[in-house]
N, C-alpha and C positions, 0 to 999 in steps of 0.2 A: 560746751554744748552738750556733752553727755549728761550732765546733771539735768538740763532742761528736757532732754529726750526721756530720761527716766521719769521725771515728774509728769510729763505728758502721758506716758503709758500707764502710770499708776492712776492717773485721773480717769482712765477708762474703767477702772475697777472700784475705786474708792473716791469719796468726796475729798478733794484736795484744794486748799486755798492757793498755794503757790510755793515759792522757795524763799526762805529767810536766811540771812547771814548777818554777821556782825563785822562791820568794817574795822580795819586795824588802824587806819590813819587817814588824813585828808586826801592823800593821793589815791588810796584804794576807794574811798568814798566817791571821788570824782570819776574814777574808772567805772565803778558799778552804776553810777547815775547815767553815764554815757551809753550803757547797754540796756538801760530800761528799769533798773531798780529804783525804788522810791524809799526815802527815809520814813520810818514808822512815826506816827504822831507821838509827840511828847518825848522824843529821844534827844539825848544830849548831843552837842556838836562833835564831841570826840567819841569815837567808837560807836556810831549809831547802829541800831538794828535796821536792816534794809530788807525790803520785800519786793518780789516780782510776782504779780498775781498770775493765776493759771490761765486766764484768758489771753494775756500777753504772751505767755509761753506757748500756748496753742497756736496763736497767730505766727509766731516765729517758726515753730516746727512745721506747721502746715505750709508755710511759705517755702521752707526748704524742700519739702516733698514736691511742691509744684515746680520748683526750679532747683534741681539737685546740683547744678553747677554754680549756684550762688555762693558767695563768701559766707562762711559760718559767722555767727554773731560774736563768738569769742574763741 
């Protein structure tokens, strides 16, 4: 969750698209998809580049601020 919070606050100062990562295996790909990451277009099935856009991150962070007792995303 700290990564998402940092991206959210950087967005306040600079134009940011989102958070990108490279998945290590099918299990991590499934996990990241379950929390909202999408596989980038034209990526191979093994070790895909995955993205979460800043609008999704903003919704997550602002939802946490509205409900501080909610379970964190990850």
